[in-house]
C-alpha positions, 0 to 999 in steps of 0.5 A: 617181195619185189620179184627182181630182188628174188630173181637176182640171187637165183643161179642160172644155167650156163650161158649161150654164146651170142651170134654175130649178124650182118646185113649188107645192102638190105632193101625191102619193098612193098609195092611202091613203098620202100620200107628198108633202103640199102641197109648195112648193119653189123650186130656184134656177138653178145651185144644189146643193140637197140634200134630206135626211130619214129613210127614208120621208119622201118625198124620193125621191118628190120627186125622181121628181116632179121627173124626171117619173117620178111624176105628182103627184096635185095641184099644179104644177111649173114650169121656167124659168117654163114649166108642165112638170107633164105634160111627159114625162121625155124633154122635161125637159132633165134627167138622173138618177143612181139609187141603184144606178146602173142600169148595163147589165151587158152593155154596156161603159163606153163603151156605157153612157155613150153609151146616151142619145146613141145613142137620140137618133140612132136616133129622129132620124137627121136631127137626132140626133148623128152617130157622130163626135159621140157618140164625141167626147162620150164621150171628153170626159166620160171624160176629165173623170171619169178613165175613159179607161182603163176604156171597154172594161170591163164594170160587173162589172169596176169598183169601186163608185167607178168604177161611180158615175163611169160613172153620172155620165158617162152623166148629164152626157154630154147636158149636161142643165140639171138633174141629179138624184142619188138617194142616189148615195153610199149604196153606197160606203165612207167613204173613197170617199164623201169622194172622191165628194163632192169629184167631185160638188162639182167637177162642179157648179162646172164644169158649172153645171147645177142639181143636186138631190141626195137623201140620208139622211146629214145630214153629206153634206147640210151639207157639199155643199149651197148650199140644204138641204131637210129633209123628214119625213112628206111635208112640207118642214119647212125650206128654207134655206142649210145654215148657217141650218138648223144655227144656226136650226132651224125646229123640234125635228125639224130641230134633232135631225135635222141635226147630229151628235151631235144637239142636246140637248133639255130640257123647260120649262114653255112648251115646250123648250130645246136646245143643240148638244153643241159649245156645252156647256162642262164645268167641274170646279170650281164656276162659275155662268157661262152661261145654263144650268148642269147638274150631272151625272155623266159616263157615257161618254167616246169619243175622236174624234181631235180631242177626246172625246164625253162623255155626261153624266146628270142628273135629266132624262136624258142629254145630250152634250158635245164636249170639244176637245184642250187642255181638262181631259178628264173620265172616267166617274164624274166629277161635273161642271157643264156650262155653256151660254151664253145665246146658244147656247140654242134655244127651242121652243114646245109644238108644237115650233116655234122661238121667236125672241128 
């Protein structure tokens, strides 16, 4: 049976209330290298905030600052109105899932899941959880994530998807108000990624924790986020709902980074214009409708299942068009006109910033 099908029908414990996080003027510097440059960010309570950007943009450093694993060089971090900038990791009521899952190879699945609770008991026998309570919590999250039959296994005996679920179970067993995920799906294949996305979305909905997820995959970012944060060179370039980031990118970097295939761009006398590949319409007959008409030659066509991805070339270079099923499909070497309606064009100034009409 698909574990997602089995999990969906299982009852869950009462949800926690996610915390509100706020970063003000956060700067993190390593020697002469600035990893975070004056970052301001508000993470809404119970939101699923996804931070996306290219390698080296500072997104993982941002997550480590939120966790308390990195101390900011400058700036302040608030949690529900309280200053937690100097608060140690263990006092922040959060949990983190690392990119490589960081499971203990010598422990069973049950031992990995219960590790944090057993530490609490060891350091505070009077107020820490009892052995019975620990066993109860391990059973609860194992049932929630479909791990009941794997509790005696070691990590080396698990698949990549199973190891990810164990890491998630270890993180949520303490019912944290904030859950931080550092590229949790990067080690999974395509089919497992789709299942993992579904599991994380379901867990977020049921647990109601504040969830911050870091990824370099803009498809994951668009499909999962309630709020999307785009970073580059240690700075936040745009923070908004994913629909707004896609439809109204703040600058040319965001426009090109978010969306696949990337937005087409053309220089103008006052900056540049852009349009999404899905907004171009190939015309095999002479027509003049549209805000922009490009006379070009088809270079390549790639079948995608739902249509085909067409790369065209004109005097200014190449651009991409997405053709849907039912349209008159073109072939390499065809001469075509591509029309883009005026309302689908995005305008940017000479600095690359968006120009609103």
